[in-house]
N, CA, C, O and the ligand as a Tripos MOL2 file, in Angstrom:
@<TRIPOS>MOLECULE
protein
  281   279    71     0     0
PROTEIN
NO_CHARGES

@<TRIPOS>ATOM
      1 N          -1.0620  -17.1740  -14.4650 N.3       1 MET1
      2 CA         -0.4820  -17.0600  -13.1130 C.3       1 MET1
      3 C          -1.4190  -17.7590  -12.1120 C.2       1 MET1
      4 O          -2.6290  -17.5310  -12.1200 O.2       1 MET1
      5 N          -0.8540  -18.5940  -11.2700 N.am      2 SER2
      6 CA         -1.6850  -19.2570  -10.2720 C.3       2 SER2
      7 C          -1.1980  -18.9090   -8.8680 C.2       2 SER2
      8 O          -0.0490  -18.5180   -8.6670 O.2       2 SER2
      9 N          -2.0870  -19.0610   -7.9230 N.am      3 ILE3
     10 CA         -1.7470  -18.7420   -6.5340 C.3       3 ILE3
     11 C          -0.9240  -19.8790   -5.9480 C.2       3 ILE3
     12 O          -1.3140  -21.0430   -6.0380 O.2       3 ILE3
     13 N           0.1850  -19.5530   -5.3650 N.am      4 ASN4
     14 CA          1.0240  -20.5470   -4.7000 C.3       4 ASN4
     15 C           0.3790  -20.9580   -3.3770 C.2       4 ASN4
     16 O           0.2510  -20.1480   -2.4600 O.2       4 ASN4
     17 N          -0.0250  -22.2280   -3.2910 N.am      5 GLN5
     18 CA         -0.7400  -22.7070   -2.1040 C.3       5 GLN5
     19 C           0.1470  -22.7420   -0.8620 C.2       5 GLN5
     20 O          -0.3600  -22.7850    0.2600 O.2       5 GLN5
     21 N           1.4550  -22.7250   -1.0510 N.am      6 ASN6
     22 CA          2.3600  -22.7190    0.1010 C.3       6 ASN6
     23 C           2.6640  -21.3080    0.5900 C.2       6 ASN6
     24 O           3.2730  -21.1060    1.6410 O.2       6 ASN6
     25 N           2.2270  -20.3560   -0.1950 N.am      7 ALA7
     26 CA          2.4970  -18.9710    0.1860 C.3       7 ALA7
     27 C           1.7250  -18.6180    1.4450 C.2       7 ALA7
     28 O           0.6740  -19.1930    1.7270 O.2       7 ALA7
     29 N           2.2530  -17.6770    2.1860 N.am      8 LYS8
     30 CA          1.5630  -17.2360    3.3940 C.3       8 LYS8
     31 C           1.0500  -15.8250    3.1790 C.2       8 LYS8
     32 O           1.6800  -15.0020    2.5150 O.2       8 LYS8
     33 N          -0.0930  -15.5750    3.7520 N.am      9 ILE9
     34 CA         -0.6230  -14.2160    3.6770 C.3       9 ILE9
     35 C          -0.8050  -13.6860    5.0860 C.2       9 ILE9
     36 O          -0.9590  -14.4500    6.0380 O.2       9 ILE9
     37 N          -0.7850  -12.4020    5.2010 N.am     10 ASP10
     38 CA         -0.9730  -11.7610    6.4950 C.3      10 ASP10
     39 C          -2.4240  -11.3470    6.6560 C.2      10 ASP10
     40 O          -2.9850  -10.6240    5.8330 O.2      10 ASP10
     41 N          -3.0150  -11.8270    7.7440 N.am     11 VAL11
     42 CA         -4.3880  -11.4340    8.0620 C.3      11 VAL11
     43 C          -4.3260  -10.5430    9.2990 C.2      11 VAL11
     44 O          -3.8320  -10.9780   10.3390 O.2      11 VAL11
     45 N          -4.8100   -9.3240    9.2140 N.am     12 PRO12
     46 CA         -4.7350   -8.4390   10.3760 C.3      12 PRO12
     47 C          -5.7120   -8.8620   11.4660 C.2      12 PRO12
     48 O          -6.8820   -9.1350   11.1990 O.2      12 PRO12
     49 N          -5.2180   -8.9110   12.6860 N.am     13 CYS13
     50 CA         -6.0640   -9.2260   13.8320 C.3      13 CYS13
     51 C          -7.0170   -8.0600   14.0950 C.2      13 CYS13
     52 O          -6.5840   -6.9100   14.1720 O.2      13 CYS13
     53 N          -8.3190   -8.3530   14.2340 N.am     14 PRO14
     54 CA         -9.2820   -7.2580   14.4530 C.3      14 PRO14
     55 C          -9.1480   -6.6290   15.8360 C.2      14 PRO14
     56 O          -9.6280   -5.5180   16.0590 O.2      14 PRO14
     57 N          -8.5010   -7.3290   16.7640 N.am     15 GLN15
     58 CA         -8.3790   -6.8290   18.1320 C.3      15 GLN15
     59 C          -7.1690   -5.9110   18.2950 C.2      15 GLN15
     60 O          -7.3040   -4.7870   18.7780 O.2      15 GLN15
     61 N          -5.9890   -6.3830   17.8940 N.am     16 CYS16
     62 CA         -4.7620   -5.6120   18.1280 C.3      16 CYS16
     63 C          -4.1280   -5.1050   16.8410 C.2      16 CYS16
     64 O          -3.2000   -4.2980   16.8800 O.2      16 CYS16
     65 N          -4.6250   -5.5770   15.6990 N.am     17 GLY17
     66 CA         -4.1080   -5.0770   14.4290 C.3      17 GLY17
     67 C          -2.8450   -5.7590   13.9510 C.2      17 GLY17
     68 O          -2.3460   -5.4490   12.8700 O.2      17 GLY17
     69 N          -2.3180   -6.6880   14.7410 N.am     18 LYS18
     70 CA         -1.0970   -7.3840   14.3470 C.3      18 LYS18
     71 C          -1.4150   -8.3810   13.2340 C.2      18 LYS18
     72 O          -2.4640   -9.0240   13.2370 O.2      18 LYS18
     73 N          -0.4900   -8.4940   12.2880 N.am     19 ASP19
     74 CA         -0.7000   -9.4280   11.1920 C.3      19 ASP19
     75 C          -0.4440  -10.8600   11.6380 C.2      19 ASP19
     76 O           0.5900  -11.1640   12.2340 O.2      19 ASP19
     77 N          -1.4010  -11.7340   11.3410 N.am     20 VAL20
     78 CA         -1.2680  -13.1550   11.6590 C.3      20 VAL20
     79 C          -1.0530  -13.8930   10.3460 C.2      20 VAL20
     80 O          -1.8750  -13.8000    9.4350 O.2      20 VAL20
     81 N           0.0500  -14.6260   10.2490 N.am     21 GLN21
     82 CA          0.3410  -15.3270    9.0050 C.3      21 GLN21
     83 C          -0.4540  -16.6070    8.8920 C.2      21 GLN21
     84 O          -0.5330  -17.3960    9.8330 O.2      21 GLN21
     85 N          -1.0440  -16.8020    7.7230 N.am     22 GLN22
     86 CA         -1.8020  -18.0140    7.4460 C.3      22 GLN22
     87 C          -1.3480  -18.5940    6.1130 C.2      22 GLN22
     88 O          -1.1980  -17.8550    5.1400 O.2      22 GLN22
     89 N          -1.1260  -19.9180    6.0500 N.am     23 PRO23
     90 CA         -0.8140  -20.5120    4.7550 C.3      23 PRO23
     91 C          -2.0380  -20.4960    3.8510 C.2      23 PRO23
     92 O          -3.1450  -20.8310    4.2730 O.2      23 PRO23
     93 N          -1.8210  -20.1030    2.6120 N.am     24 LEU24
     94 CA         -2.9300  -20.0010    1.6690 C.3      24 LEU24
     95 C          -3.6680  -21.3200    1.4940 C.2      24 LEU24
     96 O          -4.8890  -21.3400    1.3410 O.2      24 LEU24
     97 N          -2.9090  -22.4430    1.5180 N.am     25 GLY25
     98 CA         -3.5180  -23.7480    1.2990 C.3      25 GLY25
     99 C          -4.5570  -24.1110    2.3430 C.2      25 GLY25
    100 O          -5.4160  -24.9600    2.1070 O.2      25 GLY25
    101 N          -4.4760  -23.4640    3.4990 N.am     26 ARG26
    102 CA         -5.4050  -23.7630    4.5910 C.3      26 ARG26
    103 C          -6.7030  -22.9740    4.4510 C.2      26 ARG26
    104 O          -7.7130  -23.2920    5.0800 O.2      26 ARG26
    105 N          -6.6560  -21.9610    3.6330 N.am     27 LEU27
    106 CA         -7.7790  -21.0390    3.5920 C.3      27 LEU27
    107 C          -8.8720  -21.5110    2.6450 C.2      27 LEU27
    108 O          -8.8850  -21.1930    1.4560 O.2      27 LEU27
    109 N          -9.7750  -22.2710    3.2120 N.am     28 LYS28
    110 CA        -10.9370  -22.7180    2.4430 C.3      28 LYS28
    111 C         -12.1660  -22.5220    3.3060 C.2      28 LYS28
    112 O         -12.2450  -23.0360    4.4220 O.2      28 LYS28
    113 N         -13.1120  -21.7840    2.7890 N.am     29 GLY29
    114 CA        -14.3080  -21.4900    3.5670 C.3      29 GLY29
    115 C         -13.9810  -20.6090    4.7570 C.2      29 GLY29
    116 O         -13.1800  -19.6800    4.6540 O.2      29 GLY29
    117 N         -14.6120  -20.9070    5.8960 N.am     30 LYS30
    118 CA        -14.3480  -20.1320    7.1050 C.3      30 LYS30
    119 C         -13.2440  -20.7980    7.9200 C.2      30 LYS30
    120 O         -13.2770  -22.0070    8.1530 O.2      30 LYS30
    121 N         -12.2730  -20.0070    8.3490 N.am     31 VAL31
    122 CA        -11.1450  -20.5380    9.0980 C.3      31 VAL31
    123 C         -11.0290  -19.7890   10.4190 C.2      31 VAL31
    124 O         -11.0850  -18.5600   10.4540 O.2      31 VAL31
    125 N         -10.8690  -20.5410   11.5030 N.am     32 ASP32
    126 CA        -10.6440  -19.9070   12.8010 C.3      32 ASP32
    127 C          -9.1600  -19.6680   12.9980 C.2      32 ASP32
    128 O          -8.3390  -20.5630   12.7980 O.2      32 ASP32
    129 N          -8.8310  -18.4580   13.3890 N.am     33 VAL33
    130 CA         -7.4460  -18.0740   13.5830 C.3      33 VAL33
    131 C          -7.2940  -17.5290   14.9990 C.2      33 VAL33
    132 O          -8.1430  -16.7740   15.4720 O.2      33 VAL33
    133 N          -6.2160  -17.9090   15.6730 N.am     34 THR34
    134 CA         -5.9290  -17.3280   16.9810 C.3      34 THR34
    135 C          -4.7260  -16.4100   16.8550 C.2      34 THR34
    136 O          -3.6650  -16.8220   16.3860 O.2      34 THR34
    137 N          -4.8950  -15.1860   17.2700 N.am     35 CYS35
    138 CA         -3.8110  -14.2190   17.1940 C.3      35 CYS35
    139 C          -2.7430  -14.5800   18.2290 C.2      35 CYS35
    140 O          -3.0580  -14.7080   19.4120 O.2      35 CYS35
    141 N          -1.4810  -14.7460   17.8030 N.am     36 PRO36
    142 CA         -0.4230  -15.1030   18.7470 C.3      36 PRO36
    143 C          -0.0550  -13.9470   19.6670 C.2      36 PRO36
    144 O           0.6140  -14.1430   20.6810 O.2      36 PRO36
    145 N          -0.4810  -12.7720   19.3210 N.am     37 ASN37
    146 CA         -0.1200  -11.5860   20.0890 C.3      37 ASN37
    147 C          -1.0710  -11.3450   21.2570 C.2      37 ASN37
    148 O          -0.6290  -11.1510   22.3890 O.2      37 ASN37
    149 N          -2.3870  -11.3580   20.9840 N.am     38 CYS38
    150 CA         -3.3490  -11.0310   22.0340 C.3      38 CYS38
    151 C          -4.2940  -12.1970   22.3620 C.2      38 CYS38
    152 O          -5.1970  -12.0710   23.1890 O.2      38 CYS38
    153 N          -4.0600  -13.3390   21.6890 N.am     39 ARG39
    154 CA         -4.8370  -14.5700   21.9650 C.3      39 ARG39
    155 C          -6.3050  -14.4610   21.5860 C.2      39 ARG39
    156 O          -7.1100  -15.3020   21.9850 O.2      39 ARG39
    157 N          -6.6570  -13.4490   20.8320 N.am     40 THR40
    158 CA         -8.0270  -13.3450   20.3470 C.3      40 THR40
    159 C          -8.2190  -14.3400   19.2120 C.2      40 THR40
    160 O          -7.3890  -14.4190   18.3060 O.2      40 THR40
    161 N          -9.3010  -15.0960   19.2580 N.am     41 SER41
    162 CA         -9.5840  -15.9450   18.1110 C.3      41 SER41
    163 C         -10.6800  -15.3040   17.2760 C.2      41 SER41
    164 O         -11.6670  -14.7830   17.7970 O.2      41 SER41
    165 N         -10.4800  -15.3580   15.9850 N.am     42 PHE42
    166 CA        -11.4460  -14.7520   15.0770 C.3      42 PHE42
    167 C         -11.5610  -15.6150   13.8380 C.2      42 PHE42
    168 O         -10.6540  -16.3780   13.5030 O.2      42 PHE42
    169 N         -12.6870  -15.4820   13.1660 N.am     43 ALA43
    170 CA        -12.9110  -16.2660   11.9560 C.3      43 ALA43
    171 C         -12.6260  -15.4110   10.7440 C.2      43 ALA43
    172 O         -13.0070  -14.2420   10.6890 O.2      43 ALA43
    173 N         -11.9480  -16.0030    9.7660 N.am     44 ILE44
    174 CA        -11.7610  -15.2910    8.5120 C.3      44 ILE44
    175 C         -12.4850  -16.0470    7.4100 C.2      44 ILE44
    176 O         -12.5610  -17.2760    7.4130 O.2      44 ILE44
    177 N         -13.0060  -15.2880    6.4830 N.am     45 ASP45
    178 CA        -13.7420  -15.8750    5.3750 C.3      45 ASP45
    179 C         -12.8100  -15.9560    4.1700 C.2      45 ASP45
    180 O         -12.4930  -14.9470    3.5400 O.2      45 ASP45
    181 N         -12.3800  -17.1780    3.8650 N.am     46 ALA46
    182 CA        -11.3700  -17.3610    2.8230 C.3      46 ALA46
    183 C         -11.8710  -16.9300    1.4550 C.2      46 ALA46
    184 O         -11.0810  -16.5150    0.6070 O.2      46 ALA46
    185 N         -13.1690  -17.0240    1.2330 N.am     47 THR47
    186 CA        -13.6670  -16.6310   -0.0850 C.3      47 THR47
    187 C         -13.4550  -15.1310   -0.3070 C.2      47 THR47
    188 O         -13.1720  -14.6920   -1.4220 O.2      47 THR47
    189 N         -13.5970  -14.3630    0.7610 N.am     48 GLN48
    190 CA        -13.3350  -12.9280    0.6620 C.3      48 GLN48
    191 C         -11.8700  -12.6750    0.3790 C.2      48 GLN48
    192 O         -11.5200  -11.8360   -0.4510 O.2      48 GLN48
    193 N         -11.0010  -13.4220    1.0870 N.am     49 LEU49
    194 CA         -9.5640  -13.2500    0.8960 C.3      49 LEU49
    195 C          -9.1510  -13.6130   -0.5220 C.2      49 LEU49
    196 O          -8.3480  -12.9190   -1.1460 O.2      49 LEU49
    197 N          -9.7170  -14.7230   -1.0290 N.am     50 GLN50
    198 CA         -9.3260  -15.1640   -2.3650 C.3      50 GLN50
    199 C          -9.7910  -14.1720   -3.4190 C.2      50 GLN50
    200 O          -9.1370  -13.9940   -4.4470 O.2      50 GLN50
    201 N         -10.9210  -13.5270   -3.1620 N.am     51 LYS51
    202 CA        -11.3780  -12.4770   -4.0590 C.3      51 LYS51
    203 C         -10.3460  -11.3490   -4.0810 C.2      51 LYS51
    204 O          -9.9920  -10.8330   -5.1410 O.2      51 LYS51
    205 N          -9.8790  -10.9840   -2.9050 N.am     52 GLY52
    206 CA         -8.8670   -9.9350   -2.8090 C.3      52 GLY52
    207 C          -7.5820  -10.3300   -3.5060 C.2      52 GLY52
    208 O          -6.9460   -9.5050   -4.1620 O.2      52 GLY52
    209 N          -7.1920  -11.6040   -3.3670 N.am     53 LEU53
    210 CA         -5.9670  -12.0870   -4.0000 C.3      53 LEU53
    211 C          -6.0990  -12.0630   -5.5140 C.2      53 LEU53
    212 O          -5.1600  -11.6970   -6.2200 O.2      53 LEU53
    213 N          -7.2680  -12.4530   -6.0110 N.am     54 ALA54
    214 CA         -7.4780  -12.4460   -7.4580 C.3      54 ALA54
    215 C          -7.3380  -11.0300   -7.9880 C.2      54 ALA54
    216 O          -6.7830  -10.8130   -9.0660 O.2      54 ALA54
    217 N          -7.8420  -10.0660   -7.2260 N.am     55 GLU55
    218 CA         -7.7050   -8.6690   -7.6510 C.3      55 GLU55
    219 C          -6.2480   -8.2420   -7.6470 C.2      55 GLU55
    220 O          -5.8060   -7.5070   -8.5300 O.2      55 GLU55
    221 N          -5.4950   -8.7070   -6.6430 N.am     56 GLN56
    222 CA         -4.0660   -8.4040   -6.5890 C.3      56 GLN56
    223 C          -3.3490   -8.9950   -7.7920 C.2      56 GLN56
    224 O          -2.4990   -8.3400   -8.3950 O.2      56 GLN56
    225 N          -3.6910  -10.2340   -8.1440 N.am     57 GLU57
    226 CA         -3.0650  -10.8840   -9.2920 C.3      57 GLU57
    227 C          -3.3290  -10.1090  -10.5680 C.2      57 GLU57
    228 O          -2.4370   -9.9310  -11.3980 O.2      57 GLU57
    229 N          -4.5620   -9.6500  -10.7170 N.am     58 ARG58
    230 CA         -4.8880   -8.8710  -11.9200 C.3      58 ARG58
    231 C          -4.0690   -7.5910  -11.9520 C.2      58 ARG58
    232 O          -3.6000   -7.1700  -13.0100 O.2      58 ARG58
    233 N          -3.9000   -6.9740  -10.7870 N.am     59 ALA59
    234 CA         -3.1230   -5.7390  -10.7250 C.3      59 ALA59
    235 C          -1.6700   -6.0180  -11.1040 C.2      59 ALA59
    236 O          -1.0440   -5.2220  -11.8050 O.2      59 ALA59
    237 N          -1.1340   -7.1490  -10.6400 N.am     60 ILE60
    238 CA          0.2540   -7.5150  -10.9600 C.3      60 ILE60
    239 C           0.3890   -7.7990  -12.4580 C.2      60 ILE60
    240 O           1.3550   -7.3820  -13.0970 O.2      60 ILE60
    241 N          -0.5970   -8.5140  -13.0020 N.am     61 GLU61
    242 CA         -0.5570   -8.8000  -14.4370 C.3      61 GLU61
    243 C          -0.5770   -7.5170  -15.2600 C.2      61 GLU61
    244 O           0.1520   -7.3810  -16.2420 O.2      61 GLU61
    245 N          -1.4220   -6.5820  -14.8410 N.am     62 ARG62
    246 CA         -1.4830   -5.2960  -15.5570 C.3      62 ARG62
    247 C          -0.1300   -4.6020  -15.4900 C.2      62 ARG62
    248 O           0.3350   -4.0270  -16.4740 O.2      62 ARG62
    249 N           0.4980   -4.6640  -14.3110 N.am     63 MET63
    250 CA          1.7810   -4.0070  -14.1240 C.3      63 MET63
    251 C           2.8320   -4.6550  -15.0310 C.2      63 MET63
    252 O           3.6180   -3.9620  -15.6760 O.2      63 MET63
    253 N           2.8350   -5.9980  -15.0720 N.am     64 LEU64
    254 CA          3.8250   -6.7190  -15.8890 C.3      64 LEU64
    255 C           3.6220   -6.4030  -17.3670 C.2      64 LEU64
    256 O           4.5850   -6.2260  -18.1120 O.2      64 LEU64
    257 N           2.3620   -6.3350  -17.7820 N.am     65 LYS65
    258 CA          2.0840   -6.0090  -19.1880 C.3      65 LYS65
    259 C           2.5940   -4.6060  -19.5000 C.2      65 LYS65
    260 O           3.1570   -4.3590  -20.5670 O.2      65 LYS65
    261 N           2.3910   -3.6980  -18.5590 N.am     66 GLY66
    262 CA          2.8650   -2.3340  -18.7570 C.3      66 GLY66
    263 C           4.3800   -2.2970  -18.9000 C.2      66 GLY66
    264 O           4.9150   -1.5230  -19.6930 O.2      66 GLY66
    265 N           5.0720   -3.1390  -18.1280 N.am     67 LEU67
    266 CA          6.5360   -3.1900  -18.1920 C.3      67 LEU67
    267 C           6.9970   -3.7350  -19.5350 C.2      67 LEU67
    268 O           7.9950   -3.2810  -20.0940 O.2      67 LEU67
    269 N           6.2390   -4.7360  -20.0550 N.am     68 GLY68
    270 CA          6.6140   -5.3640  -21.3120 C.3      68 GLY68
    271 C           6.5560   -4.4250  -22.5030 C.2      68 GLY68
    272 O           7.2080   -4.6530  -23.5230 O.2      68 GLY68
    273 N           5.7630   -3.3600  -22.3610 N.am     69 LYS69
    274 CA          5.6080   -2.4170  -23.4850 C.3      69 LYS69
    275 C           6.8490   -1.5740  -23.7160 C.2      69 LYS69
    276 O           7.0490   -1.0200  -24.7980 O.2      69 LYS69
    277 N           7.6770   -1.4850  -22.6880 N.am     70 LYS70
    278 CA          8.8550   -0.6130  -22.8100 C.3      70 LYS70
    279 C           9.9100   -1.1790  -23.7750 C.2      70 LYS70
    280 O          10.9540   -0.5600  -23.9800 O.2      70 LYS70
    281 ZN         -4.3490   -9.7240   18.1630 Zn       71 ZN71
@<TRIPOS>BOND
     1     1     2 1
     2     2     3 1
     3     3     4 2
     4     3     5 am
     5     5     6 1
     6     6     7 1
     7     7     8 2
     8     7     9 am
     9     9    10 1
    10    10    11 1
    11    11    12 2
    12    11    13 am
    13    13    14 1
    14    14    15 1
    15    15    16 2
    16    15    17 am
    17    17    18 1
    18    18    19 1
    19    19    20 2
    20    19    21 am
    21    21    22 1
    22    22    23 1
    23    23    24 2
    24    23    25 am
    25    25    26 1
    26    26    27 1
    27    27    28 2
    28    27    29 am
    29    29    30 1
    30    30    31 1
    31    31    32 2
    32    31    33 am
    33    33    34 1
    34    34    35 1
    35    35    36 2
    36    35    37 am
    37    37    38 1
    38    38    39 1
    39    39    40 2
    40    39    41 am
    41    41    42 1
    42    42    43 1
    43    43    44 2
    44    43    45 am
    45    45    46 1
    46    46    47 1
    47    47    48 2
    48    47    49 am
    49    49    50 1
    50    50    51 1
    51    51    52 2
    52    51    53 am
    53    53    54 1
    54    54    55 1
    55    55    56 2
    56    55    57 am
    57    57    58 1
    58    58    59 1
    59    59    60 2
    60    59    61 am
    61    61    62 1
    62    62    63 1
    63    63    64 2
    64    63    65 am
    65    65    66 1
    66    66    67 1
    67    67    68 2
    68    67    69 am
    69    69    70 1
    70    70    71 1
    71    71    72 2
    72    71    73 am
    73    73    74 1
    74    74    75 1
    75    75    76 2
    76    75    77 am
    77    77    78 1
    78    78    79 1
    79    79    80 2
    80    79    81 am
    81    81    82 1
    82    82    83 1
    83    83    84 2
    84    83    85 am
    85    85    86 1
    86    86    87 1
    87    87    88 2
    88    87    89 am
    89    89    90 1
    90    90    91 1
    91    91    92 2
    92    91    93 am
    93    93    94 1
    94    94    95 1
    95    95    96 2
    96    95    97 am
    97    97    98 1
    98    98    99 1
    99    99   100 2
   100    99   101 am
   101   101   102 1
   102   102   103 1
   103   103   104 2
   104   103   105 am
   105   105   106 1
   106   106   107 1
   107   107   108 2
   108   107   109 am
   109   109   110 1
   110   110   111 1
   111   111   112 2
   112   111   113 am
   113   113   114 1
   114   114   115 1
   115   115   116 2
   116   115   117 am
   117   117   118 1
   118   118   119 1
   119   119   120 2
   120   119   121 am
   121   121   122 1
   122   122   123 1
   123   123   124 2
   124   123   125 am
   125   125   126 1
   126   126   127 1
   127   127   128 2
   128   127   129 am
   129   129   130 1
   130   130   131 1
   131   131   132 2
   132   131   133 am
   133   133   134 1
   134   134   135 1
   135   135   136 2
   136   135   137 am
   137   137   138 1
   138   138   139 1
   139   139   140 2
   140   139   141 am
   141   141   142 1
   142   142   143 1
   143   143   144 2
   144   143   145 am
   145   145   146 1
   146   146   147 1
   147   147   148 2
   148   147   149 am
   149   149   150 1
   150   150   151 1
   151   151   152 2
   152   151   153 am
   153   153   154 1
   154   154   155 1
   155   155   156 2
   156   155   157 am
   157   157   158 1
   158   158   159 1
   159   159   160 2
   160   159   161 am
   161   161   162 1
   162   162   163 1
   163   163   164 2
   164   163   165 am
   165   165   166 1
   166   166   167 1
   167   167   168 2
   168   167   169 am
   169   169   170 1
   170   170   171 1
   171   171   172 2
   172   171   173 am
   173   173   174 1
   174   174   175 1
   175   175   176 2
   176   175   177 am
   177   177   178 1
   178   178   179 1
   179   179   180 2
   180   179   181 am
   181   181   182 1
   182   182   183 1
   183   183   184 2
   184   183   185 am
   185   185   186 1
   186   186   187 1
   187   187   188 2
   188   187   189 am
   189   189   190 1
   190   190   191 1
   191   191   192 2
   192   191   193 am
   193   193   194 1
   194   194   195 1
   195   195   196 2
   196   195   197 am
   197   197   198 1
   198   198   199 1
   199   199   200 2
   200   199   201 am
   201   201   202 1
   202   202   203 1
   203   203   204 2
   204   203   205 am
   205   205   206 1
   206   206   207 1
   207   207   208 2
   208   207   209 am
   209   209   210 1
   210   210   211 1
   211   211   212 2
   212   211   213 am
   213   213   214 1
   214   214   215 1
   215   215   216 2
   216   215   217 am
   217   217   218 1
   218   218   219 1
   219   219   220 2
   220   219   221 am
   221   221   222 1
   222   222   223 1
   223   223   224 2
   224   223   225 am
   225   225   226 1
   226   226   227 1
   227   227   228 2
   228   227   229 am
   229   229   230 1
   230   230   231 1
   231   231   232 2
   232   231   233 am
   233   233   234 1
   234   234   235 1
   235   235   236 2
   236   235   237 am
   237   237   238 1
   238   238   239 1
   239   239   240 2
   240   239   241 am
   241   241   242 1
   242   242   243 1
   243   243   244 2
   244   243   245 am
   245   245   246 1
   246   246   247 1
   247   247   248 2
   248   247   249 am
   249   249   250 1
   250   250   251 1
   251   251   252 2
   252   251   253 am
   253   253   254 1
   254   254   255 1
   255   255   256 2
   256   255   257 am
   257   257   258 1
   258   258   259 1
   259   259   260 2
   260   259   261 am
   261   261   262 1
   262   262   263 1
   263   263   264 2
   264   263   265 am
   265   265   266 1
   266   266   267 1
   267   267   268 2
   268   267   269 am
   269   269   270 1
   270   270   271 1
   271   271   272 2
   272   271   273 am
   273   273   274 1
   274   274   275 1
   275   275   276 2
   276   275   277 am
   277   277   278 1
   278   278   279 1
   279   279   280 2
@<TRIPOS>SUBSTRUCTURE
     1 MET1         2 RESIDUE 1 A MET
     2 SER2         6 RESIDUE 1 A SER
     3 ILE3        10 RESIDUE 1 A ILE
     4 ASN4        14 RESIDUE 1 A ASN
     5 GLN5        18 RESIDUE 1 A GLN
     6 ASN6        22 RESIDUE 1 A ASN
     7 ALA7        26 RESIDUE 1 A ALA
     8 LYS8        30 RESIDUE 1 A LYS
     9 ILE9        34 RESIDUE 1 A ILE
    10 ASP10       38 RESIDUE 1 A ASP
    11 VAL11       42 RESIDUE 1 A VAL
    12 PRO12       46 RESIDUE 1 A PRO
    13 CYS13       50 RESIDUE 1 A CYS
    14 PRO14       54 RESIDUE 1 A PRO
    15 GLN15       58 RESIDUE 1 A GLN
    16 CYS16       62 RESIDUE 1 A CYS
    17 GLY17       66 RESIDUE 1 A GLY
    18 LYS18       70 RESIDUE 1 A LYS
    19 ASP19       74 RESIDUE 1 A ASP
    20 VAL20       78 RESIDUE 1 A VAL
    21 GLN21       82 RESIDUE 1 A GLN
    22 GLN22       86 RESIDUE 1 A GLN
    23 PRO23       90 RESIDUE 1 A PRO
    24 LEU24       94 RESIDUE 1 A LEU
    25 GLY25       98 RESIDUE 1 A GLY
    26 ARG26      102 RESIDUE 1 A ARG
    27 LEU27      106 RESIDUE 1 A LEU
    28 LYS28      110 RESIDUE 1 A LYS
    29 GLY29      114 RESIDUE 1 A GLY
    30 LYS30      118 RESIDUE 1 A LYS
    31 VAL31      122 RESIDUE 1 A VAL
    32 ASP32      126 RESIDUE 1 A ASP
    33 VAL33      130 RESIDUE 1 A VAL
    34 THR34      134 RESIDUE 1 A THR
    35 CYS35      138 RESIDUE 1 A CYS
    36 PRO36      142 RESIDUE 1 A PRO
    37 ASN37      146 RESIDUE 1 A ASN
    38 CYS38      150 RESIDUE 1 A CYS
    39 ARG39      154 RESIDUE 1 A ARG
    40 THR40      158 RESIDUE 1 A THR
    41 SER41      162 RESIDUE 1 A SER
    42 PHE42      166 RESIDUE 1 A PHE
    43 ALA43      170 RESIDUE 1 A ALA
    44 ILE44      174 RESIDUE 1 A ILE
    45 ASP45      178 RESIDUE 1 A ASP
    46 ALA46      182 RESIDUE 1 A ALA
    47 THR47      186 RESIDUE 1 A THR
    48 GLN48      190 RESIDUE 1 A GLN
    49 LEU49      194 RESIDUE 1 A LEU
    50 GLN50      198 RESIDUE 1 A GLN
    51 LYS51      202 RESIDUE 1 A LYS
    52 GLY52      206 RESIDUE 1 A GLY
    53 LEU53      210 RESIDUE 1 A LEU
    54 ALA54      214 RESIDUE 1 A ALA
    55 GLU55      218 RESIDUE 1 A GLU
    56 GLN56      222 RESIDUE 1 A GLN
    57 GLU57      226 RESIDUE 1 A GLU
    58 ARG58      230 RESIDUE 1 A ARG
    59 ALA59      234 RESIDUE 1 A ALA
    60 ILE60      238 RESIDUE 1 A ILE
    61 GLU61      242 RESIDUE 1 A GLU
    62 ARG62      246 RESIDUE 1 A ARG
    63 MET63      250 RESIDUE 1 A MET
    64 LEU64      254 RESIDUE 1 A LEU
    65 LYS65      258 RESIDUE 1 A LYS
    66 GLY66      262 RESIDUE 1 A GLY
    67 LEU67      266 RESIDUE 1 A LEU
    68 GLY68      270 RESIDUE 1 A GLY
    69 LYS69      274 RESIDUE 1 A LYS
    70 LYS70      278 RESIDUE 1 A LYS
    71 ZN71       281 GROUP 0 **** ****
C-alpha cells in the first residue's frame, strides 16, 4: 500500500482548531500553512505527519488482514 500523493489531509490549526486541508504531495520537510479561518500562519513538520500516516497505514493493513480471516 502506498500513500496517494494527491490525497489531502487535515491539519488542525493550533489557534482556532479548524482543520486546514493540505495536499500530501506538498508535504516535504517544514511547510508553512495559513489557516483560512483565522489567518494564523503556522509551520507543520511533514516528517512528523508522514510518521503518523505510516502508523495509520499499518493500522489499516492490520484491519484488512483481520477481515480476510473471516
Ligand atoms: Zn485557525
